[in-house]
C-alpha positions as CSV (number, residue, x, y, z in Angstrom):
1,M,-12.7,-21.7,-26.5
2,T,-13.1,-22.8,-22.9
3,T,-12.7,-20.1,-20.3
4,T,-12.6,-19.8,-16.6
5,Q,-16.1,-19.3,-15.2
6,A,-17.4,-17.9,-12.0
7,S,-21.0,-18.4,-11.1
8,L,-23.4,-18.2,-8.2
9,V,-24.3,-21.6,-6.8
10,P,-28.1,-22.1,-6.6
11,S,-28.5,-23.8,-3.3
12,S,-30.9,-21.5,-1.4
13,P,-34.7,-21.4,-1.8
14,H,-34.7,-17.7,-0.7
15,G,-36.0,-16.0,-3.8
16,K,-33.3,-15.3,-6.4
17,S,-30.5,-15.8,-3.9
18,Q,-27.5,-18.1,-4.2
19,D,-25.4,-19.3,-1.4
20,A,-21.9,-19.2,-2.9
21,V,-19.6,-18.0,-5.6
22,R,-18.0,-20.8,-7.5
23,I,-15.0,-20.4,-9.8
24,T,-14.4,-23.2,-12.3
25,T,-11.2,-23.4,-14.4
26,P,-11.0,-25.0,-17.9
27,V,-9.4,-28.1,-16.4
28,G,-12.1,-28.6,-13.8
29,D,-10.5,-27.0,-10.7
30,K,-13.2,-25.5,-8.5
31,L,-13.2,-22.9,-5.7
32,T,-16.4,-22.2,-3.8
33,T,-16.6,-19.1,-1.6
34,S,-19.5,-18.7,0.8
35,F,-20.2,-16.2,3.6
36,Q,-21.3,-17.7,7.0
37,R,-23.6,-16.1,9.5
38,T,-22.2,-16.4,13.0
39,I,-22.3,-14.9,16.5
40,R,-20.3,-12.0,17.7
41,V,-17.3,-13.1,19.8
42,P,-16.6,-10.9,22.9
43,D,-14.8,-7.7,22.1
44,N,-12.9,-7.5,25.4
45,G,-9.2,-8.2,24.5
46,K,-9.5,-11.9,25.1
47,T,-9.0,-14.4,22.3
48,A,-12.0,-16.6,21.4
49,N,-12.0,-19.9,19.6
50,L,-13.6,-20.2,16.2
51,P,-17.3,-19.3,16.3
52,P,-19.9,-21.6,14.6
53,S,-21.7,-21.2,11.3
54,M,-25.3,-20.3,11.6
55,G,-25.9,-20.9,7.9
56,A,-24.8,-19.2,4.7
57,F,-25.8,-15.7,3.8
58,P,-27.9,-15.6,0.6
59,L,-26.2,-13.8,-2.3
60,Y,-27.9,-11.8,-5.0
61,S,-26.6,-10.6,-8.3
62,V,-26.4,-6.8,-8.5
63,A,-27.4,-7.0,-12.2
64,D,-30.8,-8.3,-11.2
65,Y,-31.5,-5.2,-9.0
66,K,-29.3,-2.5,-10.7
67,K,-32.4,-0.3,-11.5
68,I,-33.4,-0.3,-7.8
69,L,-30.0,-0.1,-6.0
70,P,-28.2,3.2,-5.6
71,A,-26.0,4.2,-8.5
72,E,-22.8,3.7,-6.6
73,M,-23.7,0.1,-5.8
74,A,-24.9,-0.7,-9.3
75,L,-21.7,0.7,-10.7
76,K,-19.5,-1.6,-8.5
77,G,-21.5,-4.6,-9.7
78,G,-20.9,-8.2,-8.5
79,V,-23.1,-9.6,-5.8
80,F,-24.6,-8.4,-2.5
81,L,-25.7,-10.0,0.7
82,P,-28.2,-8.7,3.4
83,I,-26.8,-8.3,6.9
84,Y,-27.9,-6.5,10.1
85,Q,-25.9,-3.7,11.6
86,R,-23.1,-5.1,13.8
87,E,-23.8,-8.6,12.7
88,A,-20.7,-10.8,12.2
89,M,-19.6,-13.2,9.5
90,W,-16.8,-15.4,8.3
91,I,-15.7,-16.7,4.9
92,R,-15.6,-20.3,3.9
93,F,-13.3,-21.6,1.1
94,T,-14.1,-25.0,-0.3
95,S,-11.6,-26.4,-2.8
96,D,-9.5,-29.5,-3.5
97,D,-7.2,-27.4,-5.7
98,Q,-4.7,-24.6,-5.3
99,F,-6.0,-21.1,-5.5
100,A,-4.3,-17.9,-4.2
101,I,-7.0,-15.6,-2.8
102,N,-6.5,-11.9,-2.0
103,V,-9.3,-10.6,0.2
104,S,-9.9,-6.9,0.9
105,V,-12.3,-5.0,3.1
106,G,-13.2,-1.7,1.7
107,G,-10.2,-1.7,-0.5
108,V,-7.8,-2.6,2.3
109,N,-6.0,-6.0,2.2
110,A,-7.3,-8.1,5.0
111,I,-4.0,-9.9,5.4
112,S,-1.4,-7.2,5.1
113,G,-3.5,-4.1,6.0
114,E,-2.2,-2.3,2.9
115,P,-4.5,-0.3,0.6
116,L,-5.1,-2.0,-2.8
117,V,-3.6,1.0,-4.5
118,E,0.0,0.6,-3.3
119,T,2.2,3.6,-2.3
120,S,5.9,4.0,-1.6
121,A,5.0,3.5,2.1
122,T,3.7,0.1,1.2
123,Q,7.1,-0.9,-0.3
124,I,8.9,0.5,2.7
125,R,6.8,-1.5,5.1
126,R,7.4,-4.7,3.1
127,L,11.2,-4.0,3.0
128,N,11.1,-3.7,6.8
129,L,9.3,-7.0,7.2
130,M,11.9,-8.7,5.0
131,S,14.7,-7.2,7.0
132,E,13.1,-8.7,10.1
133,R,12.9,-12.0,8.3
134,K,9.1,-11.9,8.3
135,T,6.8,-12.9,5.5
136,V,5.2,-10.4,3.1
137,Q,2.4,-12.7,2.1
138,D,-0.8,-10.8,1.6
139,Y,-3.2,-13.6,0.5
140,V,-4.5,-17.0,1.6
141,V,-4.1,-20.3,-0.2
142,T,-6.4,-23.2,-0.6
143,P,-7.1,-26.0,0.1
144,Q,-5.0,-25.3,3.2
145,Q,-6.9,-22.2,4.3
146,L,-10.4,-23.4,5.1
147,W,-11.8,-20.2,6.6
148,L,-11.1,-16.5,7.1
149,D,-12.8,-14.8,10.1
150,S,-11.4,-11.4,9.6
151,I,-8.3,-9.1,9.4
152,A,-5.0,-10.6,10.4
153,S,-4.3,-8.2,13.3
154,T,-1.6,-10.2,15.0
155,A,0.2,-13.5,14.3
156,G,-2.2,-16.3,15.1
157,R,-5.1,-14.0,15.8
158,V,-7.7,-12.1,13.7
159,R,-10.3,-9.6,14.5
160,Q,-13.8,-10.6,13.5
161,F,-15.6,-9.2,10.5
162,V,-18.4,-7.0,11.8
163,A,-20.8,-5.0,9.5
164,V,-21.3,-1.3,10.3
165,P,-22.7,1.7,8.6
166,M,-20.3,3.7,6.5
167,G,-19.5,7.3,7.4
168,N,-19.0,7.1,11.1
169,G,-15.3,6.1,11.2
170,Y,-15.8,2.5,12.4
171,T,-14.7,0.7,9.2
172,V,-11.3,-0.7,8.5
173,E,-11.3,1.4,5.3
174,A,-11.9,4.6,7.2
175,Q,-9.2,3.9,9.7
176,V,-6.5,2.9,7.2
177,T,-7.3,5.2,4.2
178,G,-9.2,8.1,5.9
179,E,-12.0,7.6,3.4
180,E,-15.1,5.4,3.1
181,V,-15.8,5.1,-0.7
182,T,-15.4,1.4,-1.5
183,G,-17.1,-0.6,1.3
184,G,-17.9,-4.3,1.1
185,L,-15.4,-7.1,0.3
186,Q,-13.2,-7.5,-2.8
187,F,-11.7,-10.8,-4.0
188,Q,-8.8,-11.4,-6.4
189,V,-8.4,-15.1,-7.1
190,T,-5.3,-16.3,-8.9
191,L,-5.4,-19.7,-10.6
192,P,-2.8,-22.4,-10.7
193,K,-1.0,-23.4,-13.9
194,P,-1.6,-24.7,-16.5
195,H,-4.2,-22.4,-17.8
196,P,-5.0,-21.9,-21.5
197,S,-4.6,-18.5,-23.0
198,G,-7.6,-16.3,-23.6
199,A,-9.7,-13.8,-21.8
200,L,-11.4,-14.6,-18.4
201,R,-15.1,-14.3,-18.3
202,L,-17.6,-14.4,-15.4
203,F,-21.1,-15.9,-15.7
204,V,-24.1,-15.8,-13.3
205,K,-26.5,-18.7,-13.6
206,T,-29.9,-18.1,-12.1
207,L,-32.3,-20.5,-10.5
208,T,-34.3,-20.5,-13.8
209,G,-31.3,-21.9,-15.6
210,K,-30.6,-18.7,-17.5
211,T,-26.9,-17.8,-17.8
212,L,-26.1,-14.1,-17.8
213,V,-22.7,-12.4,-18.5
214,V,-22.1,-10.1,-15.6
215,E,-20.5,-6.9,-16.8
216,G,-17.3,-6.0,-14.9
217,F,-15.8,-9.5,-14.5
218,S,-12.9,-9.5,-17.0
219,D,-9.1,-9.4,-17.3
220,L,-6.6,-7.1,-15.9
221,T,-7.0,-4.5,-18.6
222,T,-10.3,-3.3,-17.1
223,T,-8.6,-2.3,-13.8
224,T,-7.5,1.0,-15.2
225,Q,-11.0,1.8,-16.4
226,L,-12.5,1.3,-12.9
227,K,-9.7,3.2,-11.1
228,R,-10.9,6.3,-13.0
229,L,-14.4,5.8,-11.4
230,I,-13.7,4.5,-7.8
231,R,-10.6,5.8,-6.0
232,N,-8.6,3.3,-3.9
233,S,-10.3,0.3,-5.6
234,C,-9.1,-2.5,-7.8
235,L,-12.4,-3.8,-8.8
236,L,-13.1,-5.1,-12.3
237,L,-16.9,-4.7,-11.9
238,R,-18.8,-2.3,-14.2
239,G,-22.4,-2.9,-13.3
240,G,-25.4,-1.0,-14.7
241,G,-26.3,2.6,-14.2
242,G,-28.8,2.5,-11.4
243,G,-31.2,5.4,-11.1
244,N,-31.4,5.8,-7.3
245,K,-29.3,8.1,-5.2
246,R,-27.4,6.6,-2.2
247,L,-29.8,6.3,0.8
248,P,-28.5,6.8,4.4
249,E,-26.9,3.6,5.7
250,F,-27.9,1.7,2.6
251,E,-24.5,0.1,2.1
252,L,-22.5,-1.3,5.0
253,G,-18.8,-1.5,5.5
254,V,-16.5,-3.9,7.5
255,A,-15.2,-3.1,10.9
256,A,-13.0,-5.0,13.3
257,G,-14.6,-7.0,16.2
258,G,-13.3,-9.3,18.9
259,L,-10.2,-11.4,18.6
260,I,-10.3,-15.0,17.3
261,K,-7.6,-17.6,17.3
262,Q,-6.8,-18.2,13.6
263,C,-3.6,-18.6,11.6
264,I,-3.0,-17.4,8.1
265,I,-1.3,-20.4,6.5
266,N,1.9,-19.8,4.7
267,D,2.1,-20.3,0.9
268,T,4.5,-23.2,0.5
269,Y,3.9,-23.6,-3.2
270,K,6.6,-22.7,-5.7
271,A,6.3,-19.3,-7.4
272,D,5.7,-20.9,-10.8
273,T,2.6,-22.7,-9.4
274,W,0.6,-19.6,-10.0
275,D,-0.6,-18.3,-13.4
276,R,-0.1,-14.6,-12.7
277,D,-1.9,-13.7,-15.9
278,S,-5.1,-15.5,-14.8
279,T,-6.6,-13.6,-12.0
280,I,-10.4,-13.3,-11.7
281,R,-12.0,-10.7,-9.5
282,F,-15.4,-10.3,-7.9
283,N,-17.0,-7.8,-5.5
284,V,-19.3,-8.6,-2.6
285,Q,-21.3,-5.7,-1.4
286,I,-23.0,-5.6,2.0
287,L,-26.6,-4.4,2.0
288,N,-28.2,-3.1,5.2
289,S,-31.0,-5.5,6.2
290,S,-33.2,-2.5,7.0
291,V,-33.5,-1.7,3.3
292,F,-33.4,-5.3,2.0
293,R,-37.2,-5.5,1.5
294,Q,-37.2,-2.1,-0.3
295,V,-34.7,-3.6,-2.8
296,T,-35.9,-7.2,-3.2
297,G,-39.5,-7.2,-2.0
298,M,-38.6,-10.0,0.4
299,D,-38.1,-10.2,4.1
300,P,-34.5,-10.3,5.3
301,P,-33.2,-13.4,7.1
302,E,-34.0,-13.6,10.8
303,T,-31.4,-12.1,13.2
304,P,-28.8,-14.6,14.5
305,V,-28.8,-15.7,18.1
306,S,-26.7,-13.9,20.6
307,A,-23.5,-15.3,22.1
308,A,-25.4,-15.6,25.5
309,T,-28.2,-17.7,24.0
310,Y,-25.7,-19.9,22.1
311,A,-23.7,-20.6,25.2
312,S,-26.8,-21.3,27.3
313,E,-27.8,-24.1,25.0
314,G,-24.4,-25.7,25.5
315,F,-23.2,-25.4,21.9
316,P,-19.5,-25.4,21.2
317,F,-16.9,-23.2,19.7
318,F,-14.1,-24.8,17.6
319,D,-10.3,-25.1,17.5
320,I,-8.3,-26.4,14.5
321,Y,-4.7,-27.6,14.4
322,N,-2.5,-25.5,12.1
323,E,1.2,-24.9,11.9
324,T,2.1,-21.6,13.5
325,S,2.5,-18.6,11.2
326,D,4.0,-15.1,11.6
327,I,1.7,-13.6,9.0
328,Q,0.0,-10.4,10.3
329,G,-1.0,-7.1,8.8
330,N,-0.4,-3.5,9.4
331,F,-3.4,-3.1,11.7
332,E,-1.7,-1.6,14.8
333,D,-3.8,1.6,14.6
334,V,-7.1,-0.1,13.7
335,K,-9.5,-0.1,16.6
336,S,-12.3,-2.5,17.2
337,V,-16.0,-1.6,17.3
338,K,-16.1,-1.6,21.1
339,Q,-12.9,0.5,21.4
340,I,-14.4,3.2,19.1
341,D,-17.7,3.0,21.1
342,K,-15.8,3.8,24.3
343,I,-14.0,6.7,22.6
344,K,-17.2,8.1,21.4
345,S,-18.9,7.6,24.8
346,V,-16.1,9.5,26.5
347,A,-16.5,12.3,24.0
348,G,-20.3,12.4,24.6
349,I,-21.1,11.0,21.2
350,K,-24.1,8.6,21.0
351,H,-23.4,5.3,19.5
352,A,-25.4,2.2,18.7
353,R,-24.8,0.1,21.8
354,E,-25.1,1.5,25.3
355,D,-24.5,-1.8,27.2
356,D,-21.5,-4.1,27.7
357,E,-22.9,-7.2,26.1
358,D,-20.2,-7.2,23.5
359,E,-17.6,-7.6,26.2
360,R,-19.0,-10.5,28.1
361,S,-17.3,-13.9,27.8
362,Y,-19.3,-17.1,28.1
363,E,-18.1,-20.6,28.9
364,T,-18.5,-23.0,26.0
365,S,-17.1,-26.4,25.2
366,V,-14.5,-26.6,22.4
367,V,-14.5,-29.1,19.6
368,V,-11.1,-29.9,18.2
369,L,-10.9,-30.2,14.4
370,D,-8.2,-31.7,12.3
371,S,-6.3,-29.8,9.6
372,E,-9.1,-30.6,7.1
373,G,-11.8,-29.1,9.4
374,T,-13.4,-32.3,10.5
375,Q,-13.9,-33.5,14.0
376,V,-11.0,-35.7,15.2
377,A,-12.3,-39.2,15.4
378,F,-11.4,-41.6,18.3
379,R,-8.4,-43.8,17.7
380,P,-7.1,-46.5,20.0
381,V,-3.6,-46.1,21.3
382,S,-2.2,-48.8,19.0
383,E,-3.3,-46.7,16.0
384,L,-1.9,-43.5,17.5
385,K,1.5,-45.3,17.9
386,K,1.5,-46.5,14.3
387,E,0.6,-43.0,13.1
388,L,3.4,-41.4,15.0
389,I,6.0,-44.0,14.0
390,S,5.0,-43.5,10.3
391,I,6.0,-39.9,10.4
392,N,9.1,-40.5,12.6
393,A,7.7,-38.2,15.3
394,V,8.7,-40.5,18.2
395,R,10.4,-43.8,18.8
396,F,8.8,-46.5,21.0
């Protein structure tokens, strides 16, 4: 029986790391998800254009390190990536096919702002959105959505993903749920029809060519088992035991950074496009770079350049044409890293940054991309006229 497979893509020479998670359906549809290093955009209330990619984060299978990782991380399974405190990232989706992707940060939906374990309050908020003729979409769709830079804080704007230690009240999870028990990122990917019946399975293929079945990637029935273990989590990941206790600031969570211009694209597919019984889940944990060597025996990647250095070299930010969208989440009460820093500073609580570097804006050029994420090529006026006439946009 052919089943849907998810595997790590072996494209990095960095030890046992992989650079992406790839889901392949029985009919050959593929979705590749990677996590891009980038620079922090200013956290000053202004809206920045799309920041660049500074290369993909390496990904590691939790199963390979479950005897070293803390028990809590080994239990959640999946993959992990090393990241520095207060480093930013964005997610790249590569696919020619339709996939519906639900992304959560610490068990909080990154699009809707709702906890994964829904309550009556969730239903009330959705009914209010519908009464206001607003969408209740809480996922992204490919191939239209090329990237996701963070939580959908307002229509057409997101707040940047920023890694922070758990336990200090900075994470989106802490601000929405009042707890910090899940951490990391959670993905639920729903496949398009047709899809043959049968259980979903997840495989990890190492650089040596060995294929391992990762425990915890299965069908919907496993959700109930995990809910008994991790509150406010919908993971299907049941990694090994792990003998180590949690170390201080070992695992990082996701906080909200500066504002970025980005639309969440509406799902225009028909409801019967999606095979609702074929959803595969995977978990991406965030490992503090300060303990990366302790876990893997390797040096972590070098720190990314600062926004100031990037701008001084004359490198650009990016802008992409998308149809406008009113999709936004319930993030009104979620404060950014800098906003919380200021609150703690007024209260006399020491925080990690004592300067205003995060608030400084820098002048950069902007490269305009088309809807497929490629740079718009030069076209003579005669071609522009033909293009416009072909879509009946104007008459000459």
